[in-house]
N, CA, C and O atoms as a printed pandas DataFrame, in Angstrom:
     atom_number atom_name residue_name chain_id  residue_number  x_coord  y_coord  z_coord
0              1         N          UNK        A               1 -156.597   54.120  -13.188
1              2        CA          UNK        A               1 -155.571   53.107  -13.312
2              3         C          UNK        A               1 -155.898   51.965  -12.366
3              4         O          UNK        A               1 -156.434   52.184  -11.280
4              5         N          UNK        A               2 -155.572   50.733  -12.783
5              6        CA          UNK        A               2 -155.747   49.599  -11.886
6              7         C          UNK        A               2 -154.627   48.597  -12.086
7              8         O          UNK        A               2 -154.097   48.442  -13.187
8              9         N          UNK        A               3 -154.283   47.932  -11.022
9             10        CA          UNK        A               3 -153.257   46.893  -11.061
10            11         C          UNK        A               3 -153.835   45.676  -11.767
11            12         O          UNK        A               3 -154.911   45.194  -11.411
12            13         N          UNK        A               4 -153.122   45.187  -12.760
13            14        CA          UNK        A               4 -153.612   44.053  -13.544
14            15         C          UNK        A               4 -152.992   42.725  -13.140
15            16         O          UNK        A               4 -153.693   41.716  -13.067
16            17         N          UNK        A               5 -151.685   42.705  -12.875
17            18        CA          UNK        A               5 -151.009   41.448  -12.586
18            19         C          UNK        A               5 -149.844   41.675  -11.641
19            20         O          UNK        A               5 -149.386   42.801  -11.449
20            21         N          UNK        A               6 -149.379   40.594  -11.062
21            22        CA          UNK        A               6 -148.135   40.558  -10.301
22            23         C          UNK        A               6 -147.205   39.630  -11.080
23            24         O          UNK        A               6 -147.593   38.513  -11.424
24            25         N          UNK        A               7 -145.986   40.081  -11.360
25            26        CA          UNK        A               7 -145.032   39.309  -12.132
26            27         C          UNK        A               7 -143.863   38.914  -11.249
27            28         O          UNK        A               7 -143.296   39.739  -10.533
28            29         N          UNK        A               8 -143.511   37.632  -11.312
29            30        CA          UNK        A               8 -142.320   37.143  -10.621
30            31         C          UNK        A               8 -141.449   36.410  -11.635
31            32         O          UNK        A               8 -141.949   35.894  -12.635
32            33         N          UNK        A               9 -140.159   36.367  -11.375
33            34        CA          UNK        A               9 -139.247   35.677  -12.285
34            35         C          UNK        A               9 -139.000   34.257  -11.802
35            36         O          UNK        A               9 -138.998   33.976  -10.603
36            37         N          UNK        A              10 -138.790   33.367  -12.772
37            38        CA          UNK        A              10 -138.562   31.960  -12.457
38            39         C          UNK        A              10 -137.445   31.404  -13.333
39            40         O          UNK        A              10 -137.234   31.868  -14.454
40            41         N          UNK        A              11 -136.742   30.421  -12.820
41            42        CA          UNK        A              11 -135.673   29.758  -13.568
42            43         C          UNK        A              11 -136.203   28.662  -14.478
43            44         O          UNK        A              11 -135.744   28.517  -15.611
44            45         N          UNK        A              12 -137.160   27.894  -13.991
45            46        CA          UNK        A              12 -137.684   26.746  -14.721
46            47         C          UNK        A              12 -139.204   26.877  -14.768
47            48         O          UNK        A              12 -139.894   26.637  -13.776
48            49         N          UNK        A              13 -139.707   27.260  -15.928
49            50        CA          UNK        A              13 -141.134   27.560  -16.068
50            51         C          UNK        A              13 -142.008   26.360  -15.702
51            52         O          UNK        A              13 -142.997   26.518  -14.987
52            53         N          UNK        A              14 -141.664   25.178  -16.175
53            54        CA          UNK        A              14 -142.512   24.004  -15.924
54            55         C          UNK        A              14 -142.543   23.645  -14.435
55            56         O          UNK        A              14 -143.591   23.266  -13.913
56            57         N          UNK        A              15 -141.408   23.760  -13.753
57            58        CA          UNK        A              15 -141.364   23.507  -12.309
58            59         C          UNK        A              15 -142.243   24.510  -11.577
59            60         O          UNK        A              15 -142.968   24.141  -10.653
60            61         N          UNK        A              16 -142.184   25.772  -11.980
61            62        CA          UNK        A              16 -142.972   26.808  -11.319
62            63         C          UNK        A              16 -144.462   26.657  -11.590
63            64         O          UNK        A              16 -145.283   26.846  -10.692
64            65         N          UNK        A              17 -144.807   26.319  -12.815
65            66        CA          UNK        A              17 -146.218   26.084  -13.135
66            67         C          UNK        A              17 -146.757   24.951  -12.252
67            68         O          UNK        A              17 -147.834   25.075  -11.669
68            69         N          UNK        A              18 -146.016   23.866  -12.157
69            70        CA          UNK        A              18 -146.446   22.727  -11.331
70            71         C          UNK        A              18 -146.561   23.135   -9.871
71            72         O          UNK        A              18 -147.529   22.761   -9.208
72            73         N          UNK        A              19 -145.605   23.887   -9.354
73            74        CA          UNK        A              19 -145.608   24.346   -7.961
74            75         C          UNK        A              19 -146.882   25.132   -7.653
75            76         O          UNK        A              19 -147.571   24.840   -6.675
76            77         N          UNK        A              20 -147.194   26.120   -8.477
77            78        CA          UNK        A              20 -148.363   26.962   -8.210
78            79         C          UNK        A              20 -149.679   26.233   -8.488
79            80         O          UNK        A              20 -150.702   26.566   -7.890
80            81         N          UNK        A              21 -149.668   25.259   -9.372
81            82        CA          UNK        A              21 -150.859   24.448   -9.624
82            83         C          UNK        A              21 -151.108   23.492   -8.457
83            84         O          UNK        A              21 -152.216   23.430   -7.924
84            85         N          UNK        A              22 -150.074   22.750   -8.067
85            86        CA          UNK        A              22 -150.239   21.706   -7.054
86            87         C          UNK        A              22 -150.490   22.266   -5.662
87            88         O          UNK        A              22 -151.283   21.696   -4.913
88            89         N          UNK        A              23 -149.844   23.356   -5.296
89            90        CA          UNK        A              23 -150.009   23.892   -3.940
90            91         C          UNK        A              23 -151.126   24.919   -3.819
91            92         O          UNK        A              23 -151.756   25.026   -2.767
92            93         N          UNK        A              24 -151.380   25.685   -4.895
93            94        CA          UNK        A              24 -152.334   26.793   -4.794
94            95         C          UNK        A              24 -153.523   26.673   -5.739
95            96         O          UNK        A              24 -154.445   27.486   -5.678
96            97         N          UNK        A              25 -153.511   25.668   -6.611
97            98        CA          UNK        A              25 -154.628   25.467   -7.529
98            99         C          UNK        A              25 -154.695   26.465   -8.667
99           100         O          UNK        A              25 -155.747   26.617   -9.289
100          101         N          UNK        A              26 -153.580   27.158   -8.960
101          102        CA          UNK        A              26 -153.580   28.131  -10.052
102          103         C          UNK        A              26 -153.411   27.411  -11.387
103          104         O          UNK        A              26 -152.620   26.476  -11.510
104          105         N          UNK        A              27 -154.166   27.862  -12.376
105          106        CA          UNK        A              27 -154.126   27.264  -13.706
106          107         C          UNK        A              27 -153.530   28.246  -14.705
107          108         O          UNK        A              27 -153.561   29.459  -14.500
108          109         N          UNK        A              28 -152.991   27.707  -15.781
109          110        CA          UNK        A              28 -152.442   28.524  -16.858
110          111         C          UNK        A              28 -153.591   29.115  -17.675
111          112         O          UNK        A              28 -154.484   28.399  -18.129
112          113         N          UNK        A              29 -153.548   30.428  -17.851
113          114        CA          UNK        A              29 -154.505   31.122  -18.715
114          115         C          UNK        A              29 -153.891   31.335  -20.096
115          116         O          UNK        A              29 -154.533   31.113  -21.123
116          117         N          UNK        A              30 -152.627   31.773  -20.094
117          118        CA          UNK        A              30 -151.947   32.088  -21.346
118          119         C          UNK        A              30 -150.474   31.727  -21.222
119          120         O          UNK        A              30 -149.821   32.053  -20.230
120          121         N          UNK        A              31 -149.963   31.050  -22.240
121          122        CA          UNK        A              31 -148.560   30.644  -22.267
122          123         C          UNK        A              31 -147.938   31.285  -23.500
123          124         O          UNK        A              31 -148.179   30.849  -24.625
124          125         N          UNK        A              32 -147.137   32.323  -23.282
125          126        CA          UNK        A              32 -146.402   32.973  -24.362
126          127         C          UNK        A              32 -144.924   32.720  -24.131
127          128         O          UNK        A              32 -144.513   32.389  -23.019
128          129         N          UNK        A              33 -144.142   32.870  -25.151
129          130        CA          UNK        A              33 -142.710   32.627  -25.000
130          131         C          UNK        A              33 -142.129   33.488  -23.879
131          132         O          UNK        A              33 -142.131   34.717  -23.950
132          133         N          UNK        A              34 -141.634   32.810  -22.846
133          134        CA          UNK        A              34 -141.007   33.504  -21.725
134          135         C          UNK        A              34 -141.956   34.012  -20.663
135          136         O          UNK        A              34 -141.505   34.488  -19.621
136          137         N          UNK        A              35 -143.271   33.925  -20.892
137          138        CA          UNK        A              35 -144.263   34.419  -19.938
138          139         C          UNK        A              35 -145.438   33.461  -19.837
139          140         O          UNK        A              35 -145.901   32.905  -20.834
140          141         N          UNK        A              36 -145.906   33.284  -18.617
141          142        CA          UNK        A              36 -147.105   32.488  -18.390
142          143         C          UNK        A              36 -148.002   33.258  -17.438
143          144         O          UNK        A              36 -147.569   33.675  -16.364
144          145         N          UNK        A              37 -149.248   33.444  -17.836
145          146        CA          UNK        A              37 -150.232   34.085  -16.959
146          147         C          UNK        A              37 -151.042   32.985  -16.303
147          148         O          UNK        A              37 -151.608   32.122  -16.975
148          149         N          UNK        A              38 -151.091   33.028  -14.971
149          150        CA          UNK        A              38 -151.871   32.068  -14.193
150          151         C          UNK        A              38 -153.139   32.737  -13.679
151          152         O          UNK        A              38 -153.241   33.964  -13.661
152          153         N          UNK        A              39 -154.096   31.930  -13.265
153          154        CA          UNK        A              39 -155.288   32.473  -12.633
154          155         C          UNK        A              39 -154.877   33.269  -11.402
155          156         O          UNK        A              39 -153.776   33.088  -10.883
156          157         N          UNK        A              40 -155.734   34.126  -10.946
157          158        CA          UNK        A              40 -155.511   35.029   -9.810
158          159         C          UNK        A              40 -154.534   36.157  -10.151
159          160         O          UNK        A              40 -154.138   36.913   -9.264
160          161         N          UNK        A              41 -154.138   36.281  -11.429
161          162        CA          UNK        A              41 -153.315   37.404  -11.851
162          163         C          UNK        A              41 -151.822   37.246  -11.652
163          164         O          UNK        A              41 -151.085   38.227  -11.758
164          165         N          UNK        A              42 -151.357   36.048  -11.368
165          166        CA          UNK        A              42 -149.925   35.835  -11.193
166          167         C          UNK        A              42 -149.284   35.549  -12.551
167          168         O          UNK        A              42 -149.746   34.686  -13.298
168          169         N          UNK        A              43 -148.209   36.287  -12.864
169          170        CA          UNK        A              43 -147.474   36.092  -14.104
170          171         C          UNK        A              43 -146.091   35.562  -13.764
171          172         O          UNK        A              43 -145.392   36.114  -12.914
172          173         N          UNK        A              44 -145.706   34.488  -14.436
173          174        CA          UNK        A              44 -144.360   33.934  -14.310
174          175         C          UNK        A              44 -143.582   34.363  -15.538
175          176         O          UNK        A              44 -144.042   34.190  -16.667
176          177         N          UNK        A              45 -142.401   34.923  -15.315
177          178        CA          UNK        A              45 -141.560   35.308  -16.445
178          179         C          UNK        A              45 -140.206   34.635  -16.317
179          180         O          UNK        A              45 -139.611   34.598  -15.240
180          181         N          UNK        A              46 -139.730   34.105  -17.434
181          182        CA          UNK        A              46 -138.419   33.476  -17.464
182          183         C          UNK        A              46 -137.373   34.484  -16.992
183          184         O          UNK        A              46 -137.330   35.622  -17.461
184          185         N          UNK        A              47 -136.546   34.052  -16.071
185          186        CA          UNK        A              47 -135.546   34.930  -15.465
186          187         C          UNK        A              47 -134.622   35.559  -16.505
187          188         O          UNK        A              47 -134.205   36.706  -16.342
188          189         N          UNK        A              48 -134.295   34.827  -17.569
189          190        CA          UNK        A              48 -133.423   35.374  -18.612
190          191         C          UNK        A              48 -134.076   36.538  -19.352
191          192         O          UNK        A              48 -133.401   37.504  -19.707
192          193         N          UNK        A              49 -135.374   36.453  -19.583
193          194        CA          UNK        A              49 -136.100   37.545  -20.231
194          195         C          UNK        A              49 -136.006   38.794  -19.357
195          196         O          UNK        A              49 -135.723   39.887  -19.848
196          197         N          UNK        A              50 -136.244   38.623  -18.071
197          198        CA          UNK        A              50 -136.196   39.749  -17.129
198          199         C          UNK        A              50 -134.794   40.333  -17.040
199          200         O          UNK        A              50 -134.624   41.552  -17.057
200          201         N          UNK        A              51 -133.784   39.463  -16.944
201          202        CA          UNK        A              51 -132.388   39.929  -16.891
202          203         C          UNK        A              51 -132.035   40.738  -18.128
203          204         O          UNK        A              51 -131.415   41.797  -18.023
204          205         N          UNK        A              52 -132.425   40.249  -19.299
205          206        CA          UNK        A              52 -132.126   40.961  -20.542
206          207         C          UNK        A              52 -132.841   42.300  -20.605
207          208         O          UNK        A              52 -132.282   43.283  -21.090
208          209         N          UNK        A              53 -134.062   42.341  -20.122
209          210        CA          UNK        A              53 -134.849   43.578  -20.142
210          211         C          UNK        A              53 -134.255   44.621  -19.200
211          212         O          UNK        A              53 -134.103   45.783  -19.577
212          213         N          UNK        A              54 -133.919   44.215  -17.982
213          214        CA          UNK        A              54 -133.395   45.154  -16.988
214          215         C          UNK        A              54 -131.896   45.399  -17.099
215          216         O          UNK        A              54 -131.402   46.486  -16.801
216          217         N          UNK        A              55 -131.195   44.376  -17.529
217          218        CA          UNK        A              55 -129.745   44.485  -17.547
218          219         C          UNK        A              55 -129.143   44.428  -16.154
219          220         O          UNK        A              55 -128.034   44.914  -15.929
220          221         N          UNK        A              56 -129.869   43.837  -15.226
221          222        CA          UNK        A              56 -129.407   43.704  -13.843
222          223         C          UNK        A              56 -129.658   42.283  -13.357
223          224         O          UNK        A              56 -130.539   41.584  -13.858
224          225         N          UNK        A              57 -128.872   41.876  -12.382
225          226        CA          UNK        A              57 -129.056   40.556  -11.794
226          227         C          UNK        A              57 -130.292   40.516  -10.914
227          228         O          UNK        A              57 -130.692   41.522  -10.328
228          229         N          UNK        A              58 -130.885   39.341  -10.831
229          230        CA          UNK        A              58 -132.015   39.107   -9.940
230          231         C          UNK        A              58 -131.467   38.539   -8.644
231          232         O          UNK        A              58 -130.562   37.704   -8.656
232          233         N          UNK        A              59 -132.009   38.987   -7.541
233          234        CA          UNK        A              59 -131.537   38.553   -6.229
234          235         C          UNK        A              59 -132.630   37.731   -5.568
235          236         O          UNK        A              59 -133.574   38.287   -5.006
236          237         N          UNK        A              60 -132.508   36.387   -5.633
237          238        CA          UNK        A              60 -133.527   35.558   -4.978
238          239         C          UNK        A              60 -133.446   35.697   -3.460
239          240         O          UNK        A              60 -132.415   36.069   -2.901
240          241         N          UNK        A              61 -134.558   35.388   -2.820
241          242        CA          UNK        A              61 -134.653   35.442   -1.354
242          243         C          UNK        A              61 -134.273   36.817   -0.809
243          244         O          UNK        A              61 -133.643   36.916    0.244
244          245         N          UNK        A              62 -134.656   37.878   -1.526
245          246        CA          UNK        A              62 -134.322   39.226   -1.063
246          247         C          UNK        A              62 -135.309   39.744   -0.014
247          248         O          UNK        A              62 -135.061   40.769    0.621
248          249         N          UNK        A              63 -136.420   39.041    0.165
249          250        CA          UNK        A              63 -137.391   39.365    1.215
250          251         C          UNK        A              63 -137.955   40.776    1.113
251          252         O          UNK        A              63 -138.410   41.332    2.113
252          253         N          UNK        A              64 -137.930   41.357   -0.074
253          254        CA          UNK        A              64 -138.446   42.707   -0.258
254          255         C          UNK        A              64 -139.953   42.726   -0.514
255          256         O          UNK        A              64 -140.595   43.769   -0.390
256          257         N          UNK        A              65 -140.511   41.569   -0.870
257          258        CA          UNK        A              65 -141.945   41.480   -1.125
258          259         C          UNK        A              65 -142.376   40.033   -0.938
259          260         O          UNK        A              65 -141.543   39.135   -0.820
260          261         N          UNK        A              66 -143.680   39.819   -0.912
261          262        CA          UNK        A              66 -144.196   38.458   -0.759
262          263         C          UNK        A              66 -145.517   38.324   -1.503
263          264         O          UNK        A              66 -146.288   39.277   -1.614
264          265         N          UNK        A              67 -145.758   37.128   -2.006
265          266        CA          UNK        A              67 -147.087   36.787   -2.498
266          267         C          UNK        A              67 -147.877   36.339   -1.284
267          268         O          UNK        A              67 -147.396   35.525   -0.496
268          269         N          UNK        A              68 -149.084   36.861   -1.124
269          270        CA          UNK        A              68 -149.892   36.518    0.047
270          271         C          UNK        A              68 -151.132   35.760   -0.403
271          272         O          UNK        A              68 -151.874   36.216   -1.273
272          273         N          UNK        A              69 -151.343   34.603    0.199
273          274        CA          UNK        A              69 -152.514   33.777   -0.048
274          275         C          UNK        A              69 -153.247   33.568    1.268
275          276         O          UNK        A              69 -152.626   33.545    2.331
276          277         N          UNK        A              70 -154.561   33.416    1.201
277          278        CA          UNK        A              70 -155.342   33.063    2.393
278          279         C          UNK        A              70 -155.842   31.635    2.240
279          280         O          UNK        A              70 -156.229   31.200    1.156
280          281         N          UNK        A              71 -155.821   30.923    3.355
281          282        CA          UNK        A              71 -156.248   29.523    3.386
282          283         C          UNK        A              71 -157.095   29.297    4.626
283          284         O          UNK        A              71 -156.667   29.613    5.736
284          285         N          UNK        A              72 -158.289   28.754    4.451
285          286        CA          UNK        A              72 -159.169   28.536    5.601
286          287         C          UNK        A              72 -158.759   27.316    6.416
287          288         O          UNK        A              72 -159.009   27.269    7.620
288          289         N          UNK        A              73 -158.129   26.322    5.778
289          290        CA          UNK        A              73 -157.704   25.117    6.486
290          291         C          UNK        A              73 -156.172   25.072    6.531
291          292         O          UNK        A              73 -155.532   24.386    5.735
292          293         N          UNK        A              74 -155.608   25.813    7.474
293          294        CA          UNK        A              74 -154.149   25.918    7.559
294          295         C          UNK        A              74 -153.495   24.578    7.864
295          296         O          UNK        A              74 -152.424   24.283    7.334
296          297         N          UNK        A              75 -154.121   23.757    8.712
297          298        CA          UNK        A              75 -153.533   22.454    9.040
298          299         C          UNK        A              75 -153.380   21.585    7.789
299          300         O          UNK        A              75 -152.346   20.947    7.590
300          301         N          UNK        A              76 -154.396   21.567    6.970
301          302        CA          UNK        A              76 -154.336   20.777    5.739
302          303         C          UNK        A              76 -153.272   21.337    4.794
303          304         O          UNK        A              76 -152.567   20.575    4.134
304          305         N          UNK        A              77 -153.155   22.666    4.725
305          306        CA          UNK        A              77 -152.151   23.259    3.846
306          307         C          UNK        A              77 -150.737   22.938    4.330
307          308         O          UNK        A              77 -149.865   22.623    3.520
308          309         N          UNK        A              78 -150.502   23.013    5.637
309          310        CA          UNK        A              78 -149.186   22.676    6.193
310          311         C          UNK        A              78 -148.834   21.229    5.860
311          312         O          UNK        A              78 -147.690   20.936    5.512
312          313         N          UNK        A              79 -149.803   20.327    5.964
313          314        CA          UNK        A              79 -149.556   18.922    5.612
314          315         C          UNK        A              79 -149.236   18.785    4.115
315          316         O          UNK        A              79 -148.382   17.988    3.725
316          317         N          UNK        A              80 -149.927   19.566    3.294
317          318        CA          UNK        A              80 -149.655   19.544    1.855
318          319         C          UNK        A              80 -148.211   19.974    1.581
319          320         O          UNK        A              80 -147.530   19.374    0.749
320          321         N          UNK        A              81 -147.748   21.009    2.277
321          322        CA          UNK        A              81 -146.361   21.447    2.134
322          323         C          UNK        A              81 -145.386   20.360    2.577
323          324         O          UNK        A              81 -144.382   20.102    1.914
324          325         N          UNK        A              82 -145.694   19.733    3.698
325          326        CA          UNK        A              82 -144.814   18.695    4.242
326          327         C          UNK        A              82 -144.685   17.499    3.297
327          328         O          UNK        A              82 -143.652   16.829    3.281
328          329         N          UNK        A              83 -145.724   17.234    2.515
329          330        CA          UNK        A              83 -145.716   16.078    1.619
330          331         C          UNK        A              83 -145.453   16.458    0.163
331          332         O          UNK        A              83 -145.558   15.617   -0.730
332          333         N          UNK        A              84 -145.116   17.711   -0.073
333          334        CA          UNK        A              84 -144.845   18.145   -1.447
334          335         C          UNK        A              84 -143.611   17.421   -1.972
335          336         O          UNK        A              84 -142.702   17.102   -1.206
336          337         N          UNK        A              85 -143.579   17.161   -3.274
337          338        CA          UNK        A              85 -142.505   16.354   -3.860
338          339         C          UNK        A              85 -141.161   17.071   -3.967
339          340         O          UNK        A              85 -140.175   16.455   -4.373
340          341         N          UNK        A              86 -141.096   18.329   -3.621
341          342        CA          UNK        A              86 -139.837   19.083   -3.568
342          343         C          UNK        A              86 -139.658   19.609   -2.151
343          344         O          UNK        A              86 -140.638   19.859   -1.448
344          345         N          UNK        A              87 -138.422   19.775   -1.737
345          346        CA          UNK        A              87 -138.151   20.317   -0.408
346          347         C          UNK        A              87 -138.580   21.783   -0.366
347          348         O          UNK        A              87 -138.218   22.571   -1.240
348          349         N          UNK        A              88 -139.341   22.133    0.643
349          350        CA          UNK        A              88 -139.787   23.510    0.847
350          351         C          UNK        A              88 -138.805   24.197    1.788
351          352         O          UNK        A              88 -138.473   23.666    2.848
352          353         N          UNK        A              89 -138.346   25.376    1.394
353          354        CA          UNK        A              89 -137.462   26.160    2.254
354          355         C          UNK        A              89 -138.333   27.149    3.045
355          356         O          UNK        A              89 -138.869   28.109    2.490
356          357         N          UNK        A              90 -138.456   26.892    4.336
357          358        CA          UNK        A              90 -139.304   27.703    5.203
358          359         C          UNK        A              90 -138.562   28.938    5.712
359          360         O          UNK        A              90 -137.359   28.894    5.971
360          361         N          UNK        A              91 -139.294   30.026    5.847
361          362        CA          UNK        A              91 -138.800   31.225    6.525
362          363         C          UNK        A              91 -139.219   31.141    7.979
363          364         O          UNK        A              91 -138.422   31.392    8.883
364          365         N          UNK        A              92 -140.476   30.787    8.196
365          366        CA          UNK        A              92 -140.951   30.501    9.544
366          367         C          UNK        A              92 -142.096   29.493    9.471
367          368         O          UNK        A              92 -142.838   29.456    8.490
368          369         N          UNK        A              93 -142.234   28.674   10.522
369          370        CA          UNK        A              93 -143.328   27.696   10.541
370          371         C          UNK        A              93 -144.664   28.409   10.743
371          372         O          UNK        A              93 -144.717   29.618   10.969
372          373         N          UNK        A              94 -145.717   27.643   10.657
373          374        CA          UNK        A              94 -147.042   28.205   10.916
374          375         C          UNK        A              94 -147.080   28.675   12.363
375          376         O          UNK        A              94 -146.869   27.893   13.290
376          377         N          UNK        A              95 -147.349   29.951   12.538
377          378        CA          UNK        A              95 -147.341   30.515   13.887
378          379         C          UNK        A              95 -148.459   31.527   14.030
379          380         O          UNK        A              95 -148.818   32.224   13.081
380          381         N          UNK        A              96 -149.002   31.592   15.239
381          382        CA          UNK        A              96 -150.057   32.560   15.533
382          383         C          UNK        A              96 -149.415   33.912   15.814
383          384         O          UNK        A              96 -148.419   34.001   16.531
384          385         N          UNK        A              97 -149.988   34.950   15.248
385          386        CA          UNK        A              97 -149.485   36.306   15.445
386          387         C          UNK        A              97 -150.359   37.047   16.447
387          388         O          UNK        A              97 -151.459   36.604   16.778
388          389         N          UNK        A              98 -149.860   38.169   16.921
389          390        CA          UNK        A              98 -150.583   38.975   17.906
390          391         C          UNK        A              98 -151.985   39.366   17.428
391          392         O          UNK        A              98 -152.905   39.527   18.229
392          393         N          UNK        A              99 -152.126   39.512   16.126
393          394        CA          UNK        A              99 -153.424   39.927   15.599
394          395         C          UNK        A              99 -154.381   38.751   15.430
395          396         O          UNK        A              99 -155.468   38.909   14.874
396          397         N          UNK        A             100 -153.980   37.566   15.911
397          398        CA          UNK        A             100 -154.896   36.443   16.012
398          399         C          UNK        A             100 -154.977   35.515   14.819
399          400         O          UNK        A             100 -155.869   34.669   14.763
400          401         N          UNK        A             101 -154.078   35.645   13.870
401          402        CA          UNK        A             101 -154.115   34.762   12.709
402          403         C          UNK        A             101 -152.838   33.936   12.634
403          404         O          UNK        A             101 -151.764   34.369   13.053
404          405         N          UNK        A             102 -152.986   32.758   12.098
405          406        CA          UNK        A             102 -151.848   31.871   11.864
406          407         C          UNK        A             102 -151.320   32.147   10.461
407          408         O          UNK        A             102 -152.105   32.327    9.530
408          409         N          UNK        A             103 -149.996   32.183   10.299
409          410        CA          UNK        A             103 -149.383   32.379    8.987
410          411         C          UNK        A             103 -148.091   31.573    8.904
411          412         O          UNK        A             103 -147.422   31.334    9.909
412          413         N          UNK        A             104 -147.764   31.168    7.702
413          414        CA          UNK        A             104 -146.532   30.437    7.423
414          415         C          UNK        A             104 -145.855   31.141    6.253
415          416         O          UNK        A             104 -146.527   31.630    5.344
416          417         N          UNK        A             105 -144.532   31.192    6.276
417          418        CA          UNK        A             105 -143.785   31.833    5.193
418          419         C          UNK        A             105 -142.720   30.868    4.675
419          420         O          UNK        A             105 -142.061   30.161    5.438
420          421         N          UNK        A             106 -142.578   30.867    3.358
421          422        CA          UNK        A             106 -141.618   29.977    2.700
422          423         C          UNK        A             106 -141.311   30.541    1.320
423          424         O          UNK        A             106 -141.963   31.478    0.858
424          425         N          UNK        A             107 -140.301   29.952    0.664
425          426        CA          UNK        A             107 -139.917   30.382   -0.676
426          427         C          UNK        A             107 -140.432   29.413   -1.724
427          428         O          UNK        A             107 -140.535   28.210   -1.486
428          429         N          UNK        A             108 -140.752   29.959   -2.887
429          430        CA          UNK        A             108 -141.053   29.093   -4.018
430          431         C          UNK        A             108 -139.723   28.559   -4.560
431          432         O          UNK        A             108 -138.674   28.926   -4.033
432          433         N          UNK        A             109 -139.725   27.718   -5.579
433          434        CA          UNK        A             109 -138.467   27.135   -6.070
434          435         C          UNK        A             109 -137.431   28.164   -6.539
435          436         O          UNK        A             109 -136.258   27.824   -6.691
436          437         N          UNK        A             110 -137.845   29.409   -6.770
437          438        CA          UNK        A             110 -136.938   30.439   -7.276
438          439         C          UNK        A             110 -136.606   31.519   -6.255
439          440         O          UNK        A             110 -136.016   32.544   -6.598
440          441         N          UNK        A             111 -136.983   31.290   -5.009
441          442        CA          UNK        A             111 -136.645   32.258   -3.959
442          443         C          UNK        A             111 -137.612   33.413   -3.831
443          444         O          UNK        A             111 -137.291   34.416   -3.193
444          445         N          UNK        A             112 -138.800   33.295   -4.428
445          446        CA          UNK        A             112 -139.841   34.305   -4.232
446          447         C          UNK        A             112 -140.559   33.985   -2.926
447          448         O          UNK        A             112 -141.000   32.855   -2.715
448          449         N          UNK        A             113 -140.674   34.968   -2.061
449          450        CA          UNK        A             113 -141.271   34.769   -0.748
450          451         C          UNK        A             113 -142.788   34.635   -0.851
451          452         O          UNK        A             113 -143.444   35.387   -1.570
452          453         N          UNK        A             114 -143.324   33.677   -0.129
453          454        CA          UNK        A             114 -144.776   33.431   -0.086
454          455         C          UNK        A             114 -145.209   33.407    1.362
455          456         O          UNK        A             114 -144.538   32.823    2.214
456          457         N          UNK        A             115 -146.339   34.048    1.638
457          458        CA          UNK        A             115 -146.979   33.961    2.942
458          459         C          UNK        A             115 -148.366   33.401    2.736
459          460         O          UNK        A             115 -149.103   33.840    1.853
460          461         N          UNK        A             116 -148.719   32.426    3.560
461          462        CA          UNK        A             116 -150.071   31.876    3.553
462          463         C          UNK        A             116 -150.620   32.061    4.951
463          464         O          UNK        A             116 -150.022   31.614    5.930
464          465         N          UNK        A             117 -151.763   32.722    5.041
465          466        CA          UNK        A             117 -152.363   32.988    6.332
466          467         C          UNK        A             117 -153.828   32.636    6.366
467          468         O          UNK        A             117 -154.500   32.572    5.337
468          469         N          UNK        A             118 -154.306   32.409    7.569
469          470        CA          UNK        A             118 -155.730   32.166    7.764
470          471         C          UNK        A             118 -156.467   33.494    7.615
471          472         O          UNK        A             118 -155.954   34.530    8.038
472          473         N          UNK        A             119 -157.652   33.484    7.025
473          474        CA          UNK        A             119 -158.393   34.738    6.894
474          475         C          UNK        A             119 -158.805   35.273    8.254
475          476         O          UNK        A             119 -158.968   34.520    9.214
476          477         N          UNK        A             120 -158.967   36.572    8.315
477          478        CA          UNK        A             120 -159.406   37.215    9.554
478          479         C          UNK        A             120 -160.807   36.745    9.886
479          480         O          UNK        A             120 -161.691   36.713    9.030
480          481         N          UNK        A             121 -160.991   36.382   11.137
481          482        CA          UNK        A             121 -162.303   35.942   11.588
482          483         C          UNK        A             121 -163.007   37.094   12.289
483          484         O          UNK        A             121 -162.421   37.785   13.122
484          485         N          UNK        A             122 -164.267   37.286   11.939
485          486        CA          UNK        A             122 -165.036   38.382   12.553
486          487         C          UNK        A             122 -165.600   37.999   13.878
487          488         O          UNK        A             122 -166.270   38.807   14.521
């Protein structure tokens, strides 16, 4: 068995596609009704499809999981966030951790938690 994709729910598919394209460089691989597969294995699913399937409410900003990205130029990425055309809701600013890496945490437009960190240096 192998993990194929990570699926997150979104309210506005076009806003989410633009967010992940502009900030992370992810491109659309497949666009099906209610689902979009992006490069790197990220799947966006319309929140209504997910609600209907589960029969339960979605809880944004639940902090139960995070998408993790690595970025070699953290300063440039922080500037990109600061100049993004939508307000970014930060969880914490870029900060150095005890293990020697800088990381920043924030939410996507739908309250999915994202962490971007510098890769481990040998």
